[in-house]
N, C-alpha and C positions, 0 to 999 in steps of 0.2 A: 639295417643289417648290411646292405650293400655299401653304405659309407663306411662302416667299421671294416669291411673286407679290404676295400680300396686304401684305407688308412694303414692297415697292416701290411698291404703289398707296398706302398710307398715307404714304410718304415723298413721294409726287407730289402728295397732299392737302396736306401740310405746306407744300410749296413754293407751291402754288396760294394758300393762306391767307396765307402771308408775302408773297407778291406783292400779293394785295389789300389787306393792312395797310400795304405799302409805299406804294402807290398813294394810301390815304387820308392817310397821312403827308405826301405831297407835295401834296394838295389843301388840307387843314386846318392843316399844320404842327404837328399833335399826334400823337404815336405812342399809338394805341389799338389793342389786339389784339382781334380778333372773338373771340367765344367759339365753342365747338365747336357748341353748340345753335344760334346764329344763322347760323353758317356752313352747317350741315346744312339748316336751314329755306331759306335762299337756295338751295343747291344742288339740292335735291330735296324740296319741300313735301309731296307725298304721303307719303312715308316718314316725313317728320318727324311729320307729323300722326298716322300710324300708331304711332309710337313714344310719342307723348304720351299717346294713347288707351289703349295696353297699359299704359304706366306708371302712369297715374291709375287704370285700372279694374281691372287684374288683378294688378298687383304689390302685395305688402305695402307698407304707406306708409314702413317703415323701409328698404326697398330703394330705394324711388323717391327721396324728398325728401332725406335726408341722403346717399344713395350716389350713384345715377345722375345726379341733378339736380345736384349738386356737380360732377361731372366734366363735365357738359354747360355748366357756366358757366366752366370753365377755357379759356385760350386754344387755339384750334385748331391753331396752330403747334405748341404744346407737346405737347398730348395726341397728335396724330396722329404727330408726329415722333417721340416717346419710343416710342410702341406699335410703329411702324413700324421703328424701329431694334432694339428688343428682338425683334420678329419675325425680322428679318435676322440678328441673332446666334444666335438659337435654331437657325435653319434654313439656317445658312451651309453651304457647300460644305466638307466636311473633306477635307484633303490625303490623298491616297491614297498608301500606302506602296509602294514598289516591291519586289517580290519578286525575288531574283536567281535566275535559273535554274541548274540543275546543269550545269557544264561550260561555262557562259558565261565568256568571259574579258573582264575589264573592266580 
């Protein structure tokens, strides 16, 4: 259940980012997708600063610069949409099989 909730939240974030990108496209006439890092910095600056501090000070450089920093440069729509969709697929409700009772006429 928690995985589905997180998946839906990530899909909502993807829609918010897409809406912001669409508004910027209407204003400027150019379609530029906002990166996940920029989106996060605008959405919640204190946690963005915390993530950058942890990344620079505590993570090995190999994990931060080519790893997490690369993902943070990708479009927010794509990253949150794909991760949200993956979570929704992994934690989807499975169809329950109906068991037929003994003696029941069907």
